[in-house]
Structure formats: C-alpha cells, structure tokens
LOGU-560210 format. One record per atom (N, C-alpha, C): residue number from 1; x, y, z. Coordinates in pm, whole numbers, plus 50000, padded with zeros to 5 digits. Atoms other than C-alpha are relative to their C-alpha. Layout:
BEGIN
NUM|X|Y|Z .
...
This chain:
BEGIN
1|50000|49893|49902 .
1|86412|79234|76112 .
1|49989|49942|50141 .
2|50008|50036|49858 .
2|86474|79192|76486 .
2|49946|50119|50077 .
3|50060|49894|49917 .
3|86247|79398|76710 .
3|49994|49947|50143 .
4|49986|50047|49862 .
4|86334|79359|77078 .
4|49932|50095|50096 .
5|50053|49922|49889 .
5|86130|79477|77373 .
5|50093|49976|50119 .
6|49908|50008|49888 .
6|86392|79548|77640 .
6|49929|50049|50126 .
7|50067|49969|49874 .
7|86275|79557|78002 .
7|50105|50007|50111 .
8|49909|49980|49887 .
8|86466|79693|78302 .
8|49918|50010|50128 .
9|50076|50001|49876 .
9|86313|79597|78638 .
9|50077|50073|50109 .
10|49938|49928|49891 .
10|86384|79833|78925 .
10|49907|50011|50119 .
11|50079|49993|49879 .
11|86268|79891|79278 .
11|49896|50109|50002 .
12|50097|49892|50005 .
12|86082|80211|79188 .
12|49924|50008|49869 .
13|50068|49994|50129 .
13|85992|80165|78821 .
13|50044|49884|49911 .
14|49966|50094|50105 .
14|85990|79931|78525 .
14|50014|50081|49871 .
15|49977|49927|50124 .
15|86142|80074|78207 .
15|49991|49903|49882 .
16|50014|50079|50123 .
16|86059|79945|77856 .
16|50064|50077|49885 .
17|49941|49936|50115 .
17|86252|80016|77538 .
17|49986|49913|49876 .
18|50010|50071|50127 .
18|86192|79918|77176 .
18|50127|50022|49920 .
19|49879|49996|50083 .
19|86502|79833|76973 .
19|49971|49923|49871 .
20|50018|50064|50129 .
20|86479|79755|76601 .
20|50136|49991|49932 .
21|49867|50024|50058 .
21|86793|79599|76453 .
21|50109|50076|50075 .
22|49898|49937|49916 .
22|86992|79740|76745 .
22|49983|50149|50020 .
23|50021|49855|49987 .
23|86854|80094|76717 .
23|49890|50028|50103 .
24|50095|49964|49895 .
24|86675|80249|77018 .
24|49892|50088|49938 .
25|50108|49929|50067 .
25|86334|80361|76891 .
25|49911|50078|50097 .
26|50099|49937|49912 .
26|86106|80438|77185 .
26|50011|49942|50140 .
27|49990|50041|49861 .
27|86086|80417|77565 .
27|49874|50037|50077 .
28|50109|49964|49909 .
28|85815|80408|77832 .
28|50033|49945|50139 .
29|49976|50044|49863 .
29|85802|80357|78209 .
29|49867|49984|50072 .
30|50114|50008|49911 .
30|85557|80250|78475 .
30|50051|49981|50142 .
31|49955|50018|49861 .
31|85583|80262|78856 .
31|50004|49854|50037 .
32|49994|50137|49949 .
32|85690|79943|79027 .
32|49915|49993|50127 .
33|50093|50012|49888 .
33|85403|79852|79256 .
33|49971|49853|50030 .
34|50025|50145|49995 .
34|85449|79477|79273 .
34|50096|49930|50096 .
35|49906|50061|49907 .
35|85678|79412|79571 .
35|49942|49869|50054 .
36|50044|50131|49954 .
36|85647|79042|79643 .
36|49878|49944|49928 .
37|50122|50041|50072 .
37|85351|79020|79402 .
37|50040|49947|49863 .
38|49952|50059|50126 .
38|85475|78781|79133 .
38|49893|50003|49892 .
39|50109|50001|50098 .
39|85138|78749|78963 .
39|49974|50140|49946 .
40|50022|49862|50044 .
40|85093|79126|78954 .
40|50108|50048|49906 .
41|49889|49962|50087 .
41|85438|79175|78802 .
41|49984|49937|49862 .
42|50012|50071|50128 .
42|85387|78914|78533 .
42|49883|50054|49918 .
43|50116|49945|50071 .
43|85042|79051|78446 .
43|50032|50137|49943 .
44|49963|49867|50048 .
44|85182|79404|78419 .
44|50089|49993|49877 .
45|49912|50014|50115 .
45|85458|79291|78183 .
45|49924|49946|49879 .
46|50079|50055|50110 .
46|85217|79084|77975 .
46|49914|50108|49935 .
47|50082|49890|50053 .
47|84991|79389|77938 .
47|50083|50093|49913 .
48|49913|49912|50078 .
48|85282|79600|77820 .
48|50043|49932|49869 .
49|49961|50072|50121 .
49|85392|79331|77575 .
49|49889|50009|49895 .
50|50111|49991|50094 .
50|85045|79335|77417 .
50|49994|50139|49936 .
51|50001|49863|50054 .
51|85069|79714|77378 .
51|50107|50020|49893 .
52|49888|49981|50092 .
52|85401|79682|77197 .
52|49996|49905|49881 .
53|50003|50098|50109 .
53|85300|79396|76967 .
53|49981|50065|49863 .
54|50023|49934|50129 .
54|85192|79641|76697 .
54|50130|50041|49933 .
55|49870|49965|50056 .
55|85561|79722|76650 .
55|50070|49876|49943 .
56|49943|50121|50056 .
56|85623|79362|76546 .
56|50112|49941|50082 .
57|49891|50051|49916 .
57|85837|79263|76846 .
57|50016|49849|49979 .
58|49967|50139|50027 .
58|86013|78932|76793 .
58|50063|49930|50120 .
59|49936|50058|49883 .
59|86178|78881|77134 .
59|49996|50101|50115 .
60|50002|49917|49879 .
60|86201|79014|77490 .
60|50129|49975|50077 .
61|49882|50010|49914 .
61|86510|79086|77700 .
61|49971|50069|50133 .
62|50032|49947|49868 .
62|86482|79143|78075 .
62|50125|50005|50088 .
63|49898|49985|49898 .
63|86734|79279|78325 .
63|49932|50016|50135 .
64|50065|49997|49869 .
64|86643|79219|78690 .
64|50104|49996|50111 .
65|49916|50020|49882 .
65|86803|79261|79032 .
65|49998|49854|50042 .
66|49993|50138|49952 .
66|86908|78940|79201 .
66|50091|49915|49914 .
67|49923|50095|50080 .
67|87094|78637|79075 .
67|49907|49936|49899 .
68|50081|50057|50108 .
68|86964|78510|78743 .
68|50067|49872|49951 .
69|49945|50127|50047 .
69|87013|78146|78651 .
69|49890|49922|49929 .
70|50098|50075|50080 .
70|86831|77955|78375 .
70|49864|50070|49996 .
71|50123|49924|50012 .
71|86574|78234|78348 .
71|49922|50018|50128 .
72|50067|49988|49871 .
72|86488|78227|78719 .
72|50068|50109|50083 .
73|49949|49894|49913 .
73|86525|78524|78955 .
73|50014|49945|50142 .
74|49975|50042|49862 .
74|86685|78437|79290 .
74|50037|50123|50084 .
75|49958|49905|49897 .
75|86709|78662|79596 .
75|50002|50145|49952 .
76|50015|49859|50038 .
76|86588|78989|79441 .
76|49931|50072|50117 .
77|50060|49951|49875 .
77|86538|79137|79789 .
77|49933|50136|49983 .
78|50059|49867|50020 .
78|86463|79489|79662 .
78|49866|49993|49926 .
79|50128|50019|50069 .
79|86173|79347|79456 .
79|49907|49907|50078 .
80|50082|50092|49922 .
80|86055|79090|79708 .
80|49979|49866|49934 .
81|50016|50125|50073 .
81|86111|78790|79479 .
81|50115|49904|50027 .
82|49899|50104|49997 .
82|86296|78462|79510 .
82|49942|49878|49928 .
83|50042|50118|50077 .
83|86277|78159|79282 .
83|49883|50031|49907 .
84|50104|49963|50096 .
84|86065|78339|79022 .
84|50046|49960|49859 .
85|49960|50044|50134 .
85|86089|78152|78685 .
85|49941|50092|49893 .
86|50063|49897|50082 .
86|86017|78469|78490 .
86|50010|49968|49852 .
87|49985|50032|50142 .
87|86152|78345|78157 .
87|49894|49900|49955 .
88|50097|50104|50036 .
88|85937|78032|78150 .
88|49857|50053|50002 .
89|50137|49953|49986 .
89|85621|78205|78271 .
89|49963|50101|49891 .
90|50031|49902|50104 .
90|85646|78493|78024 .
90|49994|49936|49862 .
91|50004|50067|50131 .
91|85727|78269|77729 .
91|49868|49926|49981 .
92|50128|50071|50009 .
92|85420|78062|77807 .
92|49885|50098|49977 .
93|50109|49903|50007 .
93|85205|78376|77839 .
93|49996|50077|49869 .
94|50000|49910|50117 .
94|85319|78580|77539 .
94|50047|49932|49872 .
95|49957|50076|50117 .
95|85459|78311|77306 .
95|50108|50073|49919 .
96|49882|49938|50060 .
96|85781|78500|77238 .
96|50123|49953|50076 .
97|49878|50035|49928 .
97|86142|78411|77319 .
97|50036|50109|50101 .
98|49965|49908|49893 .
98|86253|78570|77648 .
98|50141|49968|50047 .
99|49864|50015|49952 .
99|86614|78627|77757 .
99|50016|50082|50128 .
100|49992|49936|49869 .
100|86712|78721|78112 .
100|50145|50017|50044 .
101|49866|49973|49948 .
101|87012|78867|78291 .
101|49989|50087|50125 .
102|49989|49908|49888 .
102|87109|79037|78616 .
102|50004|50144|49949 .
103|50012|49863|50051 .
103|87038|79411|78584 .
103|50135|50070|49988 .
104|49869|49936|50009 .
104|87394|79524|78659 .
104|50080|49944|49884 .
105|49931|50060|50115 .
105|87532|79276|78405 .
105|49939|50049|49870 .
106|50064|49944|50119 .
106|87276|79399|78153 .
106|50052|50140|49972 .
107|49946|49864|50019 .
107|87395|79756|78211 .
107|50144|49995|49950 .
108|49863|50018|50050 .
108|87754|79639|78165 .
108|49999|49966|49852 .
109|50009|50036|50142 .
109|87657|79478|77834 .
109|49963|50122|49915 .
110|50036|49879|50073 .
110|87493|79803|77728 .
110|50120|50088|49975 .
111|49881|49916|50015 .
111|87811|79998|77792 .
111|50106|49933|49913 .
112|49899|50072|50078 .
112|88027|79726|77634 .
112|49968|49999|49852 .
113|50039|50010|50141 .
113|87828|79700|77312 .
113|49975|50137|49937 .
114|50042|49872|50057 .
114|87702|80058|77270 .
114|50070|50122|50060 .
115|49960|49880|49926 .
115|87871|80287|77522 .
115|50147|50015|50031 .
116|49866|49957|49959 .
116|88180|80386|77718 .
116|50103|49887|50000 .
117|49906|50113|49997 .
117|88334|80036|77725 .
117|50015|49932|49865 .
118|49990|50060|50133 .
118|88300|79965|77354 .
118|50146|49990|49958 .
119|49862|50023|50042 .
119|88625|79813|77233 .
119|50093|49963|50114 .
120|49915|50035|49886 .
120|88755|79743|77586 .
120|50018|49850|50009 .
121|49972|50142|49982 .
121|88923|79409|77643 .
121|49989|49958|50146 .
122|50003|50028|49857 .
122|88952|79428|78022 .
122|49949|50124|50073 .
123|50063|49882|49942 .
123|88725|79657|78220 .
123|49913|49965|50120 .
124|50093|50009|49888 .
124|88524|79712|78536 .
124|49890|50102|49978 .
125|50114|49908|50005 .
125|88177|79864|78531 .
125|49940|50007|50140 .
126|50057|49979|49867 .
126|88044|80013|78855 .
126|49870|50080|49988 .
127|50122|49921|49990 .
127|87690|80128|78925 .
127|49988|50047|50144 .
128|50003|49940|49867 .
128|87678|80366|79219 .
128|49860|50053|50026 .
129|50135|49956|49966 .
129|87333|80402|79372 .
129|49974|49971|50145 .
130|50029|50041|49863 .
130|87163|80270|79684 .
130|50110|49909|50052 .
131|49884|50084|49971 .
131|87440|80011|79678 .
131|50103|50019|49891 .
132|49902|49999|50109 .
132|87732|79935|79446 .
132|49992|49865|49930 .
133|50002|50121|50081 .
133|87681|79681|79170 .
133|50100|50016|49887 .
134|49911|49985|50113 .
134|87867|79619|78852 .
134|50028|49869|49928 .
135|49964|50117|50078 .
135|88036|79374|78625 .
135|50144|50010|49955 .
136|49860|50012|50036 .
136|88368|79263|78487 .
136|50014|49944|49860 .
137|49967|50047|50134 .
137|88501|79221|78133 .
137|50144|49950|50001 .
138|49866|50059|50010 .
138|88798|78988|78084 .
138|50019|49946|49860 .
139|49971|50042|50138 .
139|88951|78937|77740 .
139|49880|50021|49908 .
140|50111|49963|50086 .
140|88651|79107|77580 .
140|49868|49931|50029 .
141|50122|50073|49968 .
141|88394|78882|77746 .
141|49956|50031|50143 .
142|50052|49979|49867 .
142|88167|78935|78044 .
142|50033|49879|50087 .
143|49968|50107|49906 .
143|88292|78734|78341 .
143|49890|49996|50107 .
144|50113|50013|49908 .
144|88003|78601|78551 .
144|50031|49917|50123 .
145|49965|50083|49886 .
145|88175|78359|78787 .
145|49934|49864|49995 .
146|50048|50139|50000 .
146|88105|77995|78872 .
146|49852|49990|50032 .
147|50141|50005|49960 .
147|87764|78072|79027 .
147|49923|50124|49955 .
148|50067|49880|50053 .
148|87670|78381|78824 .
148|49991|50113|50103 .
149|50006|49898|49896 .
149|87755|78607|79118 .
149|50118|50097|49995 .
150|49887|49908|50011 .
150|88068|78789|78998 .
150|49950|50143|49981 .
151|50034|49859|50018 .
151|88061|79168|79010 .
151|49929|50062|50119 .
152|50060|49943|49880 .
152|87917|79214|79361 .
152|50106|50081|50075 .
153|49889|49923|49946 .
153|88185|79475|79420 .
153|49965|50071|50131 .
154|50041|49926|49882 .
154|87983|79658|79681 .
154|50013|49923|50129 .
155|49996|50081|49879 .
155|88015|79368|79921 .
155|50138|49943|50030 .
156|49867|50038|49953 .
156|88389|79329|79933 .
156|50027|50078|50128 .
157|49978|49939|49869 .
157|88515|79410|80283 .
157|50101|50113|49988 .
158|49916|49880|50011 .
158|88650|79763|80259 .
158|50056|50038|50137 .
159|49959|49961|49866 .
159|88669|79825|80634 .
159|49968|49887|50098 .
160|50021|50113|49909 .
160|88719|79533|80875 .
160|49927|50047|50126 .
161|50082|49966|49883 .
161|88459|79539|81155 .
161|49939|50140|49988 .
162|50056|49868|50026 .
162|88307|79846|80994 .
162|49848|50003|50015 .
163|50145|49980|49992 .
163|87947|79956|80939 .
163|49927|49872|49961 .
164|50080|50119|50029 .
164|87689|79677|80946 .
164|49926|50015|49867 .
165|50069|50000|50129 .
165|87556|79592|80599 .
165|49880|49907|50007 .
166|50121|50083|50000 .
166|87215|79441|80525 .
166|50029|49858|49952 .
167|49965|50134|50047 .
167|87394|79143|80366 .
167|50044|49910|50115 .
168|49955|50076|49885 .
168|87507|79036|80713 .
168|50145|50022|50036 .
169|49859|49971|49974 .
169|87871|79140|80682 .
169|50016|50141|50056 .
170|49967|49866|49954 .
170|88040|79445|80831 .
170|50110|50060|49912 .
171|49895|49930|50072 .
171|88244|79705|80645 .
171|49995|49988|49850 .
172|50010|50011|50146 .
172|88115|79641|80290 .
172|50026|50137|49936 .
173|49962|49876|50070 .
173|88240|79900|80040 .
173|49880|50090|49977 .
174|50116|49917|50031 .
174|87888|80016|79954 .
174|49947|50074|50123 .
175|50038|49926|49881 .
175|87840|80126|80316 .
175|50079|50128|50015 .
176|49916|49881|49996 .
176|88103|80392|80247 .
176|50000|50078|49869 .
177|49979|49935|50130 .
177|88102|80466|79873 .
177|49880|49996|49908 .
178|50122|49992|50081 .
178|87741|80440|79753 .
178|49935|50136|50017 .
179|50072|49874|49986 .
179|87508|80735|79699 .
179|49927|50006|50134 .
180|50069|50007|49871 .
180|87310|80622|80002 .
180|50097|50028|50113 .
181|49899|49978|49896 .
181|87629|80618|80210 .
181|50040|50146|50008 .
182|49964|49857|50003 .
182|87717|80972|80099 .
182|49898|50083|50077 .
183|50104|49923|49932 .
183|87383|81109|80217 .
183|49998|49968|50148 .
184|49996|50037|49858 .
184|87407|80915|80543 .
184|50116|50070|50070 .
185|49885|49927|49945 .
185|87753|81065|80601 .
185|49964|50145|50023 .
186|50037|49859|49989 .
186|87613|81411|80539 .
186|49902|50023|50114 .
187|50099|49987|49892 .
187|87318|81358|80774 .
187|50068|49991|50137 .
188|49934|50021|49872 .
188|87547|81235|81052 .
188|50102|50110|50032 .
189|49893|49902|49979 .
189|87808|81510|81001 .
189|49953|50144|50000 .
190|50047|49862|50018 .
190|87595|81817|80932 .
190|49983|50071|50134 .
191|50020|49918|49881 .
191|87602|82095|81189 .
191|49857|50055|50001 .
192|50138|49955|49986 .
192|87276|82235|81319 .
192|49975|50135|49934 .
193|50017|49866|50057 .
193|87339|82583|81176 .
193|50069|50015|49864 .
194|49934|49995|50128 .
194|87507|82491|80846 .
194|49904|50006|49883 .
195|50081|49989|50121 .
195|87386|82512|80487 .
195|49914|49876|49978 .
196|50077|50123|50019 .
196|87276|82147|80480 .
196|49876|50002|50088 .
197|50116|49989|49911 .
197|87051|82204|80780 .
197|49903|50106|49949 .
198|50085|49893|50054 .
198|86924|82524|80619 .
198|49916|49950|49883 .
199|50072|50050|50118 .
199|86829|82346|80296 .
199|49888|49904|50038 .
200|50104|50094|49956 .
200|86624|82094|80494 .
200|49909|50059|50107 .
201|50081|49933|49897 .
201|86463|82352|80723 .
201|50018|49935|50137 .
202|49969|50059|49871 .
202|86636|82184|81013 .
202|49968|49853|50011 .
203|50035|50143|50000 .
203|86496|81839|80928 .
203|50106|49925|49920 .
204|49885|50052|50074 .
204|86836|81700|80830 .
204|49977|49859|49947 .
205|50029|50136|50046 .
205|86695|81345|80795 .
205|49937|49999|49861 .
206|50063|49993|50132 .
206|86515|81466|80480 .
206|50099|50039|49890 .
207|49898|49962|50099 .
207|86843|81556|80306 .
207|50002|49902|49884 .
208|49986|50086|50117 .
208|86871|81422|79950 .
208|50119|50045|49917 .
209|49883|49972|50082 .
209|87134|81420|79680 .
209|49997|50137|49935 .
210|50012|49870|50065 .
210|87003|81728|79503 .
210|50036|50112|50096 .
211|49968|49898|49900 .
211|87022|81933|79823 .
211|50149|49999|50032 .
212|49859|50011|49963 .
212|87368|81801|79906 .
212|50089|50065|49894 .
213|49913|49946|50105 .
213|87521|81887|79568 .
213|49972|50147|49973 .
214|50025|49856|50005 .
214|87351|82226|79573 .
214|50089|50071|50101 .
215|49911|49943|49898 .
215|87543|82294|79893 .
215|50145|49998|49953 .
216|49863|50009|50053 .
216|87864|82173|79729 .
216|50025|50109|49896 .
217|49983|49899|50107 .
217|87813|82398|79423 .
217|49993|50141|50055 .
218|50006|49868|49936 .
218|87739|82689|79659 .
218|50125|50030|50081 .
219|49874|49979|49931 .
219|88082|82643|79813 .
219|49995|49971|50149 .
220|50011|50031|49858 .
220|87965|82512|80150 .
220|50115|49910|50043 .
221|49879|50073|49960 .
221|88282|82397|80325 .
221|49967|49867|50063 .
222|50041|50123|49934 .
222|88104|82137|80534 .
222|49967|49891|49898 .
223|50038|50098|50104 .
223|87954|81965|80228 .
223|50121|49958|49918 .
224|49881|50032|50080 .
224|88284|81986|80039 .
224|50090|49901|50074 .
225|49917|50093|49921 .
225|88473|81812|80322 .
225|49940|49860|49998 .
226|50068|50130|50004 .
226|88213|81534|80329 .
226|50021|49935|49864 .
227|49983|50054|50134 .
227|88238|81493|79952 .
227|50143|49953|49977 .
228|49860|50041|50014 .
228|88617|81479|79968 .
228|50024|49865|50068 .
229|49986|50128|49932 .
229|88595|81196|80222 .
229|49935|49888|49919 .
230|50071|50098|50082 .
230|88342|81015|80003 .
230|50082|49961|49877 .
231|49921|50032|50119 .
231|88559|81041|79691 .
231|50123|49917|50036 .
232|49887|50081|49953 .
232|88848|80899|79893 .
232|49956|49855|50018 .
233|50053|50136|49984 .
233|88635|80597|79989 .
233|49979|49934|49864 .
234|50027|50056|50132 .
234|88529|80550|79626 .
234|50130|49968|49927 .
235|49874|50022|50069 .
235|88881|80590|79487 .
235|50080|49887|50065 .
236|49928|50108|49931 .
236|89033|80362|79754 .
236|49950|49863|49955 .
237|50057|50128|50040 .
237|88793|80084|79660 .
237|50038|49963|49858 .
238|49961|50027|50139 .
238|88869|80119|79290 .
238|50147|49958|49993 .
239|49858|50038|49996 .
239|89242|80105|79365 .
239|50014|49855|50046 .
240|49994|50138|49952 .
240|89187|79784|79562 .
240|49962|49901|49889 .
241|50043|50087|50109 .
241|88999|79630|79268 .
241|50107|49990|49893 .
242|49896|50000|50104 .
242|89273|79733|79027 .
242|50125|49926|50044 .
243|49886|50077|49951 .
243|89541|79584|79250 .
243|49984|49852|49968 .
244|50028|50141|50026 .
244|89373|79249|79189 .
244|49977|49974|49851 .
245|50049|50028|50136 .
245|89227|79284|78838 .
245|50078|50069|49889 .
246|49913|49932|50097 .
246|89456|79534|78659 .
246|49934|50020|49863 .
247|50069|49976|50126 .
247|89204|79640|78393 .
247|50041|50134|49942 .
248|49961|49876|50068 .
248|89249|79919|78141 .
248|49902|50114|50020 .
249|50105|49898|49990 .
249|88918|80100|78200 .
249|49906|49968|50115 .
250|50106|50010|49901 .
250|88679|80162|78488 .
250|49893|50102|49962 .
251|50112|49911|50033 .
251|88339|80305|78389 .
251|49908|50006|50121 .
252|50082|49980|49881 .
252|88129|80453|78669 .
252|49864|50054|49958 .
253|50136|49959|50032 .
253|87751|80473|78628 .
253|49923|50038|50125 .
254|50081|49951|49889 .
254|87470|80604|78842 .
254|50002|50151|50004 .
255|50012|49854|49996 .
255|87364|80959|78919 .
255|50124|50070|50050 .
256|49880|49940|49943 .
256|87683|81024|79115 .
256|50105|50028|49893 .
257|49900|49983|50106 .
257|87886|80992|78794 .
257|49980|50127|49920 .
258|50029|49878|50075 .
258|87719|81304|78654 .
258|50015|50126|50086 .
259|49984|49885|49910 .
259|87815|81531|78945 .
259|50135|50068|49987 .
260|49869|49939|50017 .
260|88171|81605|78833 .
260|50108|49943|50090 .
261|49899|50051|49908 .
261|88348|81395|79096 .
261|50096|49902|49935 .
262|49916|50103|50063 .
262|88496|81147|78848 .
262|50141|50052|49975 .
263|49866|49945|50021 .
263|88786|81381|78771 .
263|50086|49985|50126 .
264|49926|50013|49875 .
264|88885|81377|79139 .
264|50032|49853|50029 .
265|49979|50142|49979 .
265|88842|81000|79163 .
265|50111|49950|49908 .
266|49897|50043|50097 .
266|89049|80948|78847 .
266|50139|50040|50046 .
267|49870|49950|49955 .
267|89331|81161|78987 .
267|50055|49915|50115 .
268|49957|50082|49887 .
268|89342|80961|79310 .
268|50040|49860|49953 .
269|49974|50136|50047 .
269|89327|80627|79127 .
269|50129|49994|49919 .
270|49884|50004|50089 .
270|89592|80715|78870 .
270|50131|50028|50072 .
271|49877|49988|49922 .
271|89841|80800|79144 .
271|50056|49862|50034 .
272|49957|50137|49977 .
272|89854|80422|79195 .
272|49998|49917|49871 .
273|50015|50075|50125 .
273|89744|80295|78851 .
273|49991|50100|49884 .
274|50001|49891|50098 .
274|89847|80561|78598 .
274|49947|49962|49862 .
275|50043|50039|50135 .
275|89754|80356|78290 .
275|49851|49971|49992 .
276|50142|50031|50000 .
276|89393|80296|78396 .
276|49917|50126|49981 .
277|50090|49887|50023 .
277|89126|80530|78262 .
277|49872|49981|50080 .
278|50125|50000|49925 .
278|88842|80605|78504 .
278|49909|50104|49936 .
279|50087|49910|50075 .
279|88546|80758|78321 .
279|49854|49977|50034 .
280|50144|50020|49977 .
280|88172|80815|78354 .
280|49944|49904|49895 .
281|50073|50079|50098 .
281|87949|80557|78190 .
281|49919|50093|49911 .
282|50057|49905|50097 .
282|87795|80711|77878 .
282|49850|49985|49977 .
283|50141|50024|50034 .
283|87445|80559|77859 .
283|49903|50039|50111 .
284|50087|49956|49891 .
284|87313|80682|78193 .
284|49905|49890|50044 .
285|50098|50096|49951 .
285|86998|80516|78322 .
285|49948|49906|49892 .
286|50045|50086|50109 .
286|86934|80364|77978 .
286|50092|49882|49975 .
287|49903|50108|50025 .
287|87235|80129|78001 .
287|49936|49863|50014 .
288|50064|50129|49979 .
288|87019|79846|78135 .
288|49911|49960|49885 .
289|50085|50028|50116 .
289|86777|79875|77845 .
289|50085|49960|49880 .
290|49912|50034|50112 .
290|87059|79874|77590 .
290|50054|49858|50017 .
291|49950|50134|49977 .
291|87200|79562|77753 .
291|49893|49893|49982 .
292|50110|50096|50014 .
292|86863|79387|77771 .
292|49967|49975|49853 .
293|50032|50012|50142 .
293|86825|79451|77398 .
293|50092|49903|49926 .
294|49906|50089|50069 .
294|87127|79231|77314 .
294|50018|49868|50073 .
295|49986|50125|49925 .
295|87067|78941|77551 .
295|49986|49877|49913 .
296|50008|50115|50090 .
296|86978|78716|77259 .
296|50138|49956|49951 .
297|49864|50031|50042 .
297|87349|78731|77175 .
297|50092|49974|50119 .
298|49902|50000|49892 .
298|87518|78780|77512 .
298|49952|49937|50131 .
299|50052|50053|49874 .
299|87293|78623|77779 .
299|50076|49874|50041 .
300|49928|50117|49950 .
300|87463|78367|78003 .
300|49915|49874|49996 .
301|50091|50115|50001 .
301|87154|78143|78008 .
301|49888|50029|49901 .
302|50100|49974|50103 .
302|86950|78139|77690 .
302|49909|49880|49984 .
303|50094|50110|50028 .
303|86639|77939|77627 .
303|50027|49946|49861 .
304|49985|50060|50133 .
304|86644|77702|77334 .
304|49875|50033|49919 .
305|50113|49961|50084 .
305|86424|77852|77064 .
305|50025|49951|49858 .
306|49984|50055|50136 .
306|86384|77662|76743 .
306|49935|50092|49898 .
C-alpha cells in the first residue's frame, strides 16, 4: 500500500491531502502564517505529518511556488523564501521520503494524470490567479526546460513597453489577463455612479471578483465591456502561445475558469486555431494536491530512497 500525504503550499493557506493507492481520501487546510519564517513553516508541516501518521503514510509530496531544484525552493517571493532545502530538512525531521515540485507543475501533473488533460500528448495548462502560471506537456511528458523554469507564461511580453510588472519587465501577459489584472481594470474603468461603484458603496478600491461577476450577471454594461476586453487579452495570449507550440488542448484553471468565460475565449482562439480545444481544468483548487500525490513517479528531481 502507498499512502501519500500531498501538500500544496500557497500564499494564504497550506492544503494537505491523503491519497491511498492514488485515491483521494481526506483533506485539511491551515492558514499560511509563515512568510519568511522557514523554521515556523517546517515545524508546522512536521506537526501535520505527525497527525497523519496514524493513516500509515509512506511518503510526502510537496508543491511550492518558486523554482524547485534538487528539493530546494528558490525565489518563492510570495512565501518569502529563497534557498530553502525543504526536502532534505523534512526527510531528516520525519524520516519519510519527500518529493518536491513547483506548484504550477504539480497542478499540471494533477490534470494530466487525473483530470482534464488525461490522455493528452501535447497540451498547455494555465493557472489564472494573482498572476498566470502553468506548464507544458510535449509528447506526453511534462516539459520543464533546461533550468526548471518552463511554463512561466505570465511573463512573456504581451505588450511592448506596457504595464510595469513586479518581475522587472514591462507588458507581461499577467498584467493584462490575470484575475488581479481584471479587477484592476474594473477599478480604473468604473464610473462613479455605476453598478460597480454601488456594490462597493463608492469605495471602488474594495472591489473583488465576486462583486464584479455579480455585476456581469446582472447585465451591467460597464462590467460586460470590461470583461470582453479581458477575454480578448486572455484569448490573444493563448493564440500567441499556440502559434509557437501548436498543442491540441489548453486547460485553464483558477477561479476565473468557473465563471463561464471559457466559451468566449475558446471561440476567439479557434478562429485562429480551430483544432485546439480550450477547456476549463477539471480538478479546481485540488489539482495541486493531486499532482503532489504522484511526485514519486513524475517529479523532476527525486531523492534517492533505498
């Protein structure tokens, strides 16, 4: 029997999932309160591992933001970590094999093995959230690149000399087609007497996604125009990727994929690439856990466990 404790590290929470022989059994979460606190993070995970030992866990899989190489987390700016040898430290602490992977790649693996990309030979996986992450499948295998940095789709230059991105470049795609970008567009475009302003009691800076899509579903013309512009940015970027990569499937994850806009994006994309299927990712926020559960088979850097 293989019992895997899958862990998905995020900027607001840490999710844990128990998988027994590939079957998802149980899940729990805890708030992420360890920004820059490596010792606090490791202690929190060790505590959770002890709680799950009664289930007979035999291994641990971890998906984390940042670049992951040889079990070390590099440049996880949203977590406040760099050069954290999480695999080595946890193995020493809990005496179990630990496998590690970038969180977006872990989510891609989840969709490839269990979800919307199952059976795909060539595919792109996009995660639309605060930024745009993702991964690439070529000939049925995850493509990670020479330095394990492939799939940073959000930082391709969509608009030359465009909006300044925190990465240091200007015009990155995620500055136009991420969930954060959508809300920023709405805040900057909303009229003072429109529905968006009404939903925020005039404090338009407090606008969130739920309020925005409520306005869309209520037929607010202002919100609909903003959404149409956003879907154009998203579809344009996917078309650019397909011009280079020519894959058969694009799966879109993140909360935005559950709002109904994928049909519009697909229509725009297929006007240029009619054979490509653009579809919502099927595992939702659990994709990272599903991927972390199979890292013993698919991880790019596995520890040697005798």
